[in-house]
py3Dmol code that shows the C-alpha trace and the ligand (Angstrom):
import py3Dmol

protein = """\
ATOM      1  CA  MET A   1       5.337 -19.499  -5.736  1.00  0.00           C
ATOM      2  CA  ASN A   2       7.763 -18.539  -8.408  1.00  0.00           C
ATOM      3  CA  TYR A   3       6.341 -15.166  -9.300  1.00  0.00           C
ATOM      4  CA  LEU A   4       5.989 -11.699  -7.803  1.00  0.00           C
ATOM      5  CA  ILE A   5       2.965  -9.614  -6.860  1.00  0.00           C
ATOM      6  CA  ASP A   6       2.914  -5.819  -6.871  1.00  0.00           C
ATOM      7  CA  THR A   7       0.490  -5.212  -4.005  1.00  0.00           C
ATOM      8  CA  HIS A   8       0.230  -1.458  -4.514  1.00  0.00           C
ATOM      9  CA  CYS A   9       0.452   0.500  -7.737  1.00  0.00           C
ATOM     10  CA  HIS A  10      -1.568   3.257  -9.388  1.00  0.00           C
ATOM     11  CA  LEU A  11      -2.161   2.029 -12.931  1.00  0.00           C
ATOM     12  CA  THR A  12      -4.956   4.561 -13.425  1.00  0.00           C
ATOM     13  CA  PHE A  13      -2.485   7.438 -13.030  1.00  0.00           C
ATOM     14  CA  ILE A  14      -1.008   6.734 -16.468  1.00  0.00           C
ATOM     15  CA  ASP A  15      -2.621   7.060 -19.887  1.00  0.00           C
ATOM     16  CA  LYS A  16      -3.992   4.007 -21.662  1.00  0.00           C
ATOM     17  CA  PRO A  17      -1.247   3.337 -24.261  1.00  0.00           C
ATOM     18  CA  THR A  18       1.484   3.736 -21.626  1.00  0.00           C
ATOM     19  CA  ARG A  19      -0.503   1.536 -19.253  1.00  0.00           C
ATOM     20  CA  GLU A  20      -0.867  -1.271 -21.767  1.00  0.00           C
ATOM     21  CA  ALA A  21       2.902  -1.294 -22.311  1.00  0.00           C
ATOM     22  CA  VAL A  22       3.544  -1.135 -18.556  1.00  0.00           C
ATOM     23  CA  ILE A  23       1.238  -4.116 -17.924  1.00  0.00           C
ATOM     24  CA  GLU A  24       2.907  -6.096 -20.683  1.00  0.00           C
ATOM     25  CA  ARG A  25       6.369  -5.419 -19.265  1.00  0.00           C
ATOM     26  CA  ALA A  26       5.127  -6.479 -15.823  1.00  0.00           C
ATOM     27  CA  MET A  27       3.854  -9.807 -17.196  1.00  0.00           C
ATOM     28  CA  LYS A  28       7.183 -10.390 -18.992  1.00  0.00           C
ATOM     29  CA  ALA A  29       9.013  -9.633 -15.736  1.00  0.00           C
ATOM     30  CA  ASN A  30       6.983 -12.353 -13.960  1.00  0.00           C
ATOM     31  CA  ILE A  31       4.749  -9.998 -11.970  1.00  0.00           C
ATOM     32  CA  ARG A  32       1.643 -12.171 -12.036  1.00  0.00           C
ATOM     33  CA  LYS A  33      -0.791 -10.071 -10.018  1.00  0.00           C
ATOM     34  CA  MET A  34      -1.185  -6.359  -9.347  1.00  0.00           C
ATOM     35  CA  ILE A  35      -3.421  -4.329  -7.075  1.00  0.00           C
ATOM     36  CA  THR A  36      -4.248  -0.924  -8.494  1.00  0.00           C
ATOM     37  CA  VAL A  37      -5.061   1.389  -5.618  1.00  0.00           C
ATOM     38  CA  ALA A  38      -7.590   4.223  -5.588  1.00  0.00           C
ATOM     39  CA  CYS A  39      -7.146   7.549  -3.770  1.00  0.00           C
ATOM     40  CA  ASN A  40     -10.638   9.018  -4.224  1.00  0.00           C
ATOM     41  CA  LEU A  41     -14.124   7.954  -5.307  1.00  0.00           C
ATOM     42  CA  GLU A  42     -13.630   8.792  -8.961  1.00  0.00           C
ATOM     43  CA  GLU A  43     -10.548   6.601  -9.060  1.00  0.00           C
ATOM     44  CA  VAL A  44     -12.391   3.717  -7.457  1.00  0.00           C
ATOM     45  CA  GLY A  45     -14.524   3.660 -10.599  1.00  0.00           C
ATOM     46  CA  SER A  46     -11.528   3.613 -12.942  1.00  0.00           C
ATOM     47  CA  CYS A  47      -9.677   1.010 -10.864  1.00  0.00           C
ATOM     48  CA  VAL A  48     -12.697  -1.296 -10.926  1.00  0.00           C
ATOM     49  CA  ALA A  49     -13.035  -0.838 -14.691  1.00  0.00           C
ATOM     50  CA  LEU A  50      -9.388  -1.799 -15.155  1.00  0.00           C
ATOM     51  CA  ALA A  51      -9.719  -4.795 -12.840  1.00  0.00           C
ATOM     52  CA  ASP A  52     -12.718  -5.938 -14.861  1.00  0.00           C
ATOM     53  CA  GLU A  53     -10.631  -5.750 -18.015  1.00  0.00           C
ATOM     54  CA  TYR A  54      -7.673  -7.803 -16.729  1.00  0.00           C
ATOM     55  CA  GLU A  55      -8.205 -10.960 -14.697  1.00  0.00           C
ATOM     56  CA  PHE A  56      -4.886 -10.544 -12.802  1.00  0.00           C
ATOM     57  CA  ILE A  57      -5.503  -6.920 -11.758  1.00  0.00           C
ATOM     58  CA  TYR A  58      -7.382  -6.174  -8.512  1.00  0.00           C
ATOM     59  CA  ALA A  59      -8.799  -2.896  -7.205  1.00  0.00           C
ATOM     60  CA  THR A  60      -9.413  -1.064  -3.914  1.00  0.00           C
ATOM     61  CA  ALA A  61     -11.902   1.476  -2.580  1.00  0.00           C
ATOM     62  CA  GLY A  62     -10.819   4.327  -0.353  1.00  0.00           C
ATOM     63  CA  ILE A  63     -10.213   8.028   0.124  1.00  0.00           C
ATOM     64  CA  HIS A  64      -6.633   9.175   0.640  1.00  0.00           C
ATOM     65  CA  PRO A  65      -5.915  11.752   3.377  1.00  0.00           C
ATOM     66  CA  THR A  66      -4.775  14.317   0.782  1.00  0.00           C
ATOM     67  CA  ASP A  67      -7.961  13.839  -1.211  1.00  0.00           C
ATOM     68  CA  LEU A  68     -10.781  14.216   1.316  1.00  0.00           C
ATOM     69  CA  GLY A  69     -14.205  15.352   0.191  1.00  0.00           C
ATOM     70  CA  GLU A  70     -16.790  17.732   1.616  1.00  0.00           C
ATOM     71  CA  ASN A  71     -19.306  15.285   2.978  1.00  0.00           C
ATOM     72  CA  LEU A  72     -17.902  12.664   5.313  1.00  0.00           C
ATOM     73  CA  GLU A  73     -21.108  10.657   5.759  1.00  0.00           C
ATOM     74  CA  GLN A  74     -21.922  10.532   2.078  1.00  0.00           C
ATOM     75  CA  ASP A  75     -18.328   9.687   1.102  1.00  0.00           C
ATOM     76  CA  LEU A  76     -18.147   6.836   3.606  1.00  0.00           C
ATOM     77  CA  GLU A  77     -21.430   5.469   2.323  1.00  0.00           C
ATOM     78  CA  LYS A  78     -20.047   5.396  -1.236  1.00  0.00           C
ATOM     79  CA  VAL A  79     -16.829   3.643  -0.175  1.00  0.00           C
ATOM     80  CA  TYR A  80     -18.947   1.086   1.650  1.00  0.00           C
ATOM     81  CA  GLU A  81     -21.250   0.471  -1.316  1.00  0.00           C
ATOM     82  CA  TYR A  82     -18.368   0.045  -3.760  1.00  0.00           C
ATOM     83  CA  ALA A  83     -16.446  -2.276  -1.459  1.00  0.00           C
ATOM     84  CA  LYS A  84     -19.523  -4.319  -0.680  1.00  0.00           C
ATOM     85  CA  ASN A  85     -20.722  -4.764  -4.254  1.00  0.00           C
ATOM     86  CA  GLU A  86     -17.593  -5.023  -6.391  1.00  0.00           C
ATOM     87  CA  LYS A  87     -15.954  -8.455  -6.312  1.00  0.00           C
ATOM     88  CA  LYS A  88     -12.599  -7.226  -7.628  1.00  0.00           C
ATOM     89  CA  ILE A  89     -12.251  -4.751  -4.739  1.00  0.00           C
ATOM     90  CA  VAL A  90      -9.953  -6.587  -2.340  1.00  0.00           C
ATOM     91  CA  ALA A  91      -9.159  -3.868   0.209  1.00  0.00           C
ATOM     92  CA  ILE A  92     -10.107  -0.506   1.694  1.00  0.00           C
ATOM     93  CA  GLY A  93      -7.402   1.918   0.645  1.00  0.00           C
ATOM     94  CA  GLU A  94      -5.507   3.825   0.501  1.00  0.00           C
ATOM     95  CA  ILE A  95      -6.514   5.555   3.691  1.00  0.00           C
ATOM     96  CA  GLY A  96      -4.565   7.141   6.506  1.00  0.00           C
ATOM     97  CA  LEU A  97      -2.863  10.269   7.759  1.00  0.00           C
ATOM     98  CA  ASP A  98      -0.668  12.583   5.734  1.00  0.00           C
ATOM     99  CA  TYR A  99       1.051  15.294   7.782  1.00  0.00           C
ATOM    100  CA  TYR A 100       3.540  15.906   4.965  1.00  0.00           C
ATOM    101  CA  HIS A 101       1.165  17.519   2.519  1.00  0.00           C
ATOM    102  CA  ASP A 102      -1.144  18.447   5.386  1.00  0.00           C
ATOM    103  CA  ASN A 103      -3.973  19.386   2.994  1.00  0.00           C
ATOM    104  CA  PHE A 104      -6.655  18.936   5.660  1.00  0.00           C
ATOM    105  CA  SER A 105      -6.917  19.359   9.423  1.00  0.00           C
ATOM    106  CA  HIS A 106      -5.691  16.404  11.453  1.00  0.00           C
ATOM    107  CA  ASP A 107      -9.177  16.058  12.926  1.00  0.00           C
ATOM    108  CA  LEU A 108     -10.804  15.662   9.523  1.00  0.00           C
ATOM    109  CA  GLN A 109      -8.094  13.219   8.409  1.00  0.00           C
ATOM    110  CA  MET A 110      -8.760  11.202  11.555  1.00  0.00           C
ATOM    111  CA  ALA A 111     -12.531  11.192  10.984  1.00  0.00           C
ATOM    112  CA  TYR A 112     -12.150   9.810   7.431  1.00  0.00           C
ATOM    113  CA  LEU A 113      -9.597   7.288   8.645  1.00  0.00           C
ATOM    114  CA  LEU A 114     -11.754   5.973  11.499  1.00  0.00           C
ATOM    115  CA  GLY A 115     -14.822   5.802   9.252  1.00  0.00           C
ATOM    116  CA  GLN A 116     -12.968   3.756   6.659  1.00  0.00           C
ATOM    117  CA  LEU A 117     -11.327   1.473   9.240  1.00  0.00           C
ATOM    118  CA  ASN A 118     -14.826   0.728  10.388  1.00  0.00           C
ATOM    119  CA  ILE A 119     -15.806  -0.251   6.822  1.00  0.00           C
ATOM    120  CA  SER A 120     -12.745  -2.497   6.624  1.00  0.00           C
ATOM    121  CA  ASN A 121     -13.847  -4.299   9.785  1.00  0.00           C
ATOM    122  CA  GLN A 122     -17.479  -4.536   8.725  1.00  0.00           C
ATOM    123  CA  LEU A 123     -16.778  -5.978   5.281  1.00  0.00           C
ATOM    124  CA  LYS A 124     -13.733  -8.004   6.357  1.00  0.00           C
ATOM    125  CA  LYS A 125     -11.633  -6.447   3.610  1.00  0.00           C
ATOM    126  CA  PRO A 126      -8.149  -5.423   4.811  1.00  0.00           C
ATOM    127  CA  ALA A 127      -7.098  -1.776   5.137  1.00  0.00           C
ATOM    128  CA  ILE A 128      -4.176  -0.304   3.186  1.00  0.00           C
ATOM    129  CA  LEU A 129      -2.694   2.369   5.431  1.00  0.00           C
ATOM    130  CA  HIS A 130      -0.783   5.460   4.390  1.00  0.00           C
ATOM    131  CA  CYS A 131       1.125   7.253   7.135  1.00  0.00           C
ATOM    132  CA  ARG A 132       3.480  10.093   6.368  1.00  0.00           C
ATOM    133  CA  ALA A 133       5.282  12.501   8.692  1.00  0.00           C
ATOM    134  CA  GLY A 134       6.623  15.985   7.835  1.00  0.00           C
ATOM    135  CA  LYS A 135       9.297  16.942   5.376  1.00  0.00           C
ATOM    136  CA  TYR A 136      12.142  17.317   7.853  1.00  0.00           C
ATOM    137  CA  ALA A 137      13.423  14.757  10.344  1.00  0.00           C
ATOM    138  CA  GLY A 138      11.194  14.833  13.413  1.00  0.00           C
ATOM    139  CA  GLU A 139       8.621  17.171  11.848  1.00  0.00           C
ATOM    140  CA  ASN A 140       5.015  16.113  12.452  1.00  0.00           C
ATOM    141  CA  SER A 141       6.288  12.750  13.681  1.00  0.00           C
ATOM    142  CA  GLU A 142       3.149  12.504  15.858  1.00  0.00           C
ATOM    143  CA  VAL A 143       1.582  10.988  12.749  1.00  0.00           C
ATOM    144  CA  PHE A 144       2.803   7.550  13.873  1.00  0.00           C
ATOM    145  CA  PRO A 145       1.349   7.672  17.417  1.00  0.00           C
ATOM    146  CA  ASP A 146      -1.856   9.106  15.898  1.00  0.00           C
ATOM    147  CA  MET A 147      -2.047   6.151  13.497  1.00  0.00           C
ATOM    148  CA  ILE A 148      -1.429   3.704  16.332  1.00  0.00           C
ATOM    149  CA  ASP A 149      -4.278   5.352  18.295  1.00  0.00           C
ATOM    150  CA  ALA A 150      -6.634   5.040  15.317  1.00  0.00           C
ATOM    151  CA  ILE A 151      -5.827   1.356  14.846  1.00  0.00           C
ATOM    152  CA  LYS A 152      -6.396   0.636  18.536  1.00  0.00           C
ATOM    153  CA  LYS A 153      -9.562   2.713  18.711  1.00  0.00           C
ATOM    154  CA  SER A 154     -11.093   0.931  15.727  1.00  0.00           C
ATOM    155  CA  ASN A 155      -9.946  -2.548  16.748  1.00  0.00           C
ATOM    156  CA  LEU A 156      -8.750  -3.012  13.198  1.00  0.00           C
ATOM    157  CA  ASN A 157      -8.943  -6.635  12.084  1.00  0.00           C
ATOM    158  CA  ASN A 158      -6.519  -6.676   9.249  1.00  0.00           C
ATOM    159  CA  GLY A 159      -4.249  -3.968   7.866  1.00  0.00           C
ATOM    160  CA  VAL A 160      -0.990  -3.243   6.082  1.00  0.00           C
ATOM    161  CA  MET A 161       1.316  -0.288   6.609  1.00  0.00           C
ATOM    162  CA  HIS A 162       2.005   0.574   3.011  1.00  0.00           C
ATOM    163  CA  CYS A 163       5.291   2.080   1.758  1.00  0.00           C
ATOM    164  CA  TYR A 164       6.744   1.773   5.225  1.00  0.00           C
ATOM    165  CA  SER A 165       8.802   4.822   6.158  1.00  0.00           C
ATOM    166  CA  GLY A 166       8.812   4.833   9.969  1.00  0.00           C
ATOM    167  CA  THR A 167      11.395   3.819  12.545  1.00  0.00           C
ATOM    168  CA  LEU A 168      12.319   0.365  13.791  1.00  0.00           C
ATOM    169  CA  LYS A 169      10.516   1.046  17.065  1.00  0.00           C
ATOM    170  CA  GLU A 170       7.270   2.040  15.322  1.00  0.00           C
ATOM    171  CA  ALA A 171       7.503  -1.008  13.072  1.00  0.00           C
ATOM    172  CA  LYS A 172       7.595  -3.225  16.153  1.00  0.00           C
ATOM    173  CA  GLU A 173       4.448  -1.539  17.484  1.00  0.00           C
ATOM    174  CA  PHE A 174       2.617  -2.105  14.196  1.00  0.00           C
ATOM    175  CA  LEU A 175       3.694  -5.761  14.226  1.00  0.00           C
ATOM    176  CA  ASP A 176       2.528  -6.121  17.837  1.00  0.00           C
ATOM    177  CA  MET A 177      -0.908  -4.922  16.713  1.00  0.00           C
ATOM    178  CA  GLY A 178      -0.978  -7.694  14.095  1.00  0.00           C
ATOM    179  CA  LEU A 179      -0.355  -5.572  11.001  1.00  0.00           C
ATOM    180  CA  MET A 180       1.539  -6.462   7.853  1.00  0.00           C
ATOM    181  CA  ILE A 181       4.289  -4.141   6.610  1.00  0.00           C
ATOM    182  CA  SER A 182       4.847  -3.478   2.930  1.00  0.00           C
ATOM    183  CA  PHE A 183       8.032  -2.111   1.375  1.00  0.00           C
ATOM    184  CA  THR A 184       8.664  -0.039  -1.755  1.00  0.00           C
ATOM    185  CA  GLY A 185      11.749   1.045  -3.693  1.00  0.00           C
ATOM    186  CA  ILE A 186      12.647   3.531  -0.967  1.00  0.00           C
ATOM    187  CA  ILE A 187      14.376   0.633   0.827  1.00  0.00           C
ATOM    188  CA  THR A 188      16.938   0.698  -1.994  1.00  0.00           C
ATOM    189  CA  TYR A 189      17.989   4.306  -1.287  1.00  0.00           C
ATOM    190  CA  LYS A 190      21.360   4.668   0.366  1.00  0.00           C
ATOM    191  CA  ARG A 191      20.105   6.984   3.126  1.00  0.00           C
ATOM    192  CA  ASN A 192      17.405   4.541   4.304  1.00  0.00           C
ATOM    193  CA  GLN A 193      19.533   2.145   6.355  1.00  0.00           C
ATOM    194  CA  GLU A 194      16.923   2.126   9.140  1.00  0.00           C
ATOM    195  CA  LEU A 195      14.313   0.775   6.700  1.00  0.00           C
ATOM    196  CA  ARG A 196      16.682  -2.039   5.765  1.00  0.00           C
ATOM    197  CA  ASP A 197      17.036  -2.751   9.504  1.00  0.00           C
ATOM    198  CA  VAL A 198      13.239  -3.054   9.631  1.00  0.00           C
ATOM    199  CA  VAL A 199      13.325  -5.437   6.622  1.00  0.00           C
ATOM    200  CA  LYS A 200      15.891  -7.539   8.439  1.00  0.00           C
ATOM    201  CA  MET A 201      13.904  -7.984  11.651  1.00  0.00           C
ATOM    202  CA  MET A 202      10.512  -8.616   9.990  1.00  0.00           C
ATOM    203  CA  PRO A 203       8.800 -11.961  10.704  1.00  0.00           C
ATOM    204  CA  ALA A 204       8.632 -13.720   7.310  1.00  0.00           C
ATOM    205  CA  ASP A 205       4.852 -14.021   7.359  1.00  0.00           C
ATOM    206  CA  ARG A 206       4.304 -10.249   7.658  1.00  0.00           C
ATOM    207  CA  ILE A 207       6.303  -8.870   4.692  1.00  0.00           C
ATOM    208  CA  MET A 208       4.790  -7.679   1.446  1.00  0.00           C
ATOM    209  CA  ILE A 209       6.238  -5.763  -1.490  1.00  0.00           C
ATOM    210  CA  GLU A 210       4.940  -3.058  -3.798  1.00  0.00           C
ATOM    211  CA  THR A 211       6.072  -0.276  -6.123  1.00  0.00           C
ATOM    212  CA  ASP A 212       3.613   2.564  -5.377  1.00  0.00           C
ATOM    213  CA  SER A 213       4.263   3.289  -9.054  1.00  0.00           C
ATOM    214  CA  PRO A 214       4.314   5.631 -10.928  1.00  0.00           C
ATOM    215  CA  PHE A 215       5.954   7.214  -7.853  1.00  0.00           C
ATOM    216  CA  LEU A 216       9.140   6.302  -5.983  1.00  0.00           C
ATOM    217  CA  PRO A 217      11.360   4.553  -8.550  1.00  0.00           C
ATOM    218  CA  PRO A 218      14.004   2.289  -6.951  1.00  0.00           C
ATOM    219  CA  LYS A 219      17.667   3.295  -6.997  1.00  0.00           C
ATOM    220  CA  ASN A 220      18.581   1.736 -10.363  1.00  0.00           C
ATOM    221  CA  HIS A 221      15.655   3.474 -12.077  1.00  0.00           C
ATOM    222  CA  ARG A 222      16.051   6.909 -10.561  1.00  0.00           C
ATOM    223  CA  GLY A 223      14.719   9.638 -12.797  1.00  0.00           C
ATOM    224  CA  GLU A 224      12.390   7.223 -14.595  1.00  0.00           C
ATOM    225  CA  LYS A 225       8.715   6.691 -14.009  1.00  0.00           C
ATOM    226  CA  ASN A 226       8.265   3.758 -11.685  1.00  0.00           C
ATOM    227  CA  GLU A 227       6.252   0.705 -12.858  1.00  0.00           C
ATOM    228  CA  PRO A 228       5.241  -2.723 -11.473  1.00  0.00           C
ATOM    229  CA  ALA A 229       8.124  -4.554 -13.233  1.00  0.00           C
ATOM    230  CA  PHE A 230      10.532  -2.679 -10.945  1.00  0.00           C
ATOM    231  CA  VAL A 231       9.189  -4.499  -7.894  1.00  0.00           C
ATOM    232  CA  ILE A 232      11.979  -6.958  -8.731  1.00  0.00           C
ATOM    233  CA  GLU A 233      14.473  -4.471  -7.320  1.00  0.00           C
ATOM    234  CA  VAL A 234      12.555  -4.306  -4.040  1.00  0.00           C
ATOM    235  CA  ALA A 235      12.596  -8.122  -3.859  1.00  0.00           C
ATOM    236  CA  GLU A 236      16.325  -8.230  -4.640  1.00  0.00           C
ATOM    237  CA  THR A 237      17.068  -5.783  -1.839  1.00  0.00           C
ATOM    238  CA  ILE A 238      15.045  -7.869   0.618  1.00  0.00           C
ATOM    239  CA  ALA A 239      16.927 -11.014  -0.438  1.00  0.00           C
ATOM    240  CA  ASP A 240      20.194  -9.188   0.054  1.00  0.00           C
ATOM    241  CA  VAL A 241      19.353  -7.697   3.439  1.00  0.00           C
ATOM    242  CA  ARG A 242      17.903 -10.927   4.861  1.00  0.00           C
ATOM    243  CA  GLY A 243      20.564 -13.154   3.286  1.00  0.00           C
ATOM    244  CA  ILE A 244      18.022 -15.378   1.536  1.00  0.00           C
ATOM    245  CA  SER A 245      17.492 -16.322  -2.111  1.00  0.00           C
ATOM    246  CA  PHE A 246      15.425 -14.331  -4.580  1.00  0.00           C
ATOM    247  CA  GLY A 247      13.233 -17.431  -4.909  1.00  0.00           C
ATOM    248  CA  ASP A 248      12.525 -17.380  -1.188  1.00  0.00           C
ATOM    249  CA  VAL A 249      11.500 -13.716  -1.360  1.00  0.00           C
ATOM    250  CA  MET A 250       9.108 -14.521  -4.215  1.00  0.00           C
ATOM    251  CA  LYS A 251       7.594 -17.368  -2.254  1.00  0.00           C
ATOM    252  CA  ILE A 252       7.265 -15.489   1.052  1.00  0.00           C
ATOM    253  CA  THR A 253       5.905 -12.221  -0.323  1.00  0.00           C
ATOM    254  CA  SER A 254       3.483 -13.774  -2.830  1.00  0.00           C
ATOM    255  CA  GLU A 255       2.103 -16.227  -0.273  1.00  0.00           C
ATOM    256  CA  ASN A 256       1.572 -13.367   2.158  1.00  0.00           C
ATOM    257  CA  ALA A 257      -0.153 -11.180  -0.447  1.00  0.00           C
ATOM    258  CA  GLU A 258      -2.470 -13.973  -1.590  1.00  0.00           C
ATOM    259  CA  ARG A 259      -3.455 -14.859   1.960  1.00  0.00           C
ATOM    260  CA  PHE A 260      -3.856 -11.251   3.117  1.00  0.00           C
ATOM    261  CA  PHE A 261      -5.880  -9.966   0.138  1.00  0.00           C
ATOM    262  CA  GLY A 262      -7.555 -13.264  -0.717  1.00  0.00           C
ATOM    263  CA  ILE A 263      -6.332 -13.070  -4.327  1.00  0.00           C
TER     264      ILE A 263
END
"""
ligand_1 = """\
1
ZN
Zn -0.083 4.728 -3.192
"""
view = py3Dmol.view(width=600, height=400)
view.addModel(protein, "pdb")
view.setStyle({"model": 0}, {"cartoon": {"style": "trace"}})
view.addModel(ligand_1, "xyz")
view.setStyle({"model": 1}, {"stick": {}})
view.zoomTo()
view.show()
């Protein structure tokens, strides 16, 4: 494969004229497929609408841990219905634990996570997992063991740790449980040497790339709004760190994304 795939962006977070330009720039930059990820039920609707408009855009259904609702049962039912009925929905996400913003109790976050992991297993659509510790080094770092518990408890079939930000040791545990690991522009930041160490040790068939745009612009686009075209910089960094060609990174990451999401 001689093209790139942005496996995680939020195209519905930007207004329509900006979005059209962003999509055009992505196509020109050889980003052939994009997955626009939802964080709550309302966004699932807009992501599906966008995916229906563009053949090469795919959507997800899920409730983010900073965006939980008031009725767990009802919310889970809606995620299930969307994911079951909409063909362009390729994953359950993004779901997980966020102890950085800590908007909701850890118990409630866990209940939504387990419920949605269950949907992922039932419908055989992979889970996109968000896992974020506290603001300061070591703060709320129990988020990673909590996530590992949830994955084990639910016997998750198929999942990806999105925007990986953990340690090398945690990465090995996620790999041992059969998960994929996906990297964003934060691997380009000078301070994140440990993430580049993770990139280096990854088995080739488990790596995926993404922007998480409009957030987290890579180093050379600092201060700008991130967009799918900038996934090139993530791929370049991976090529650099692993000592392989850019072409190999395209091939590896796009093959993995197509197999994993069935796109
Ligand atoms: Zn995201």
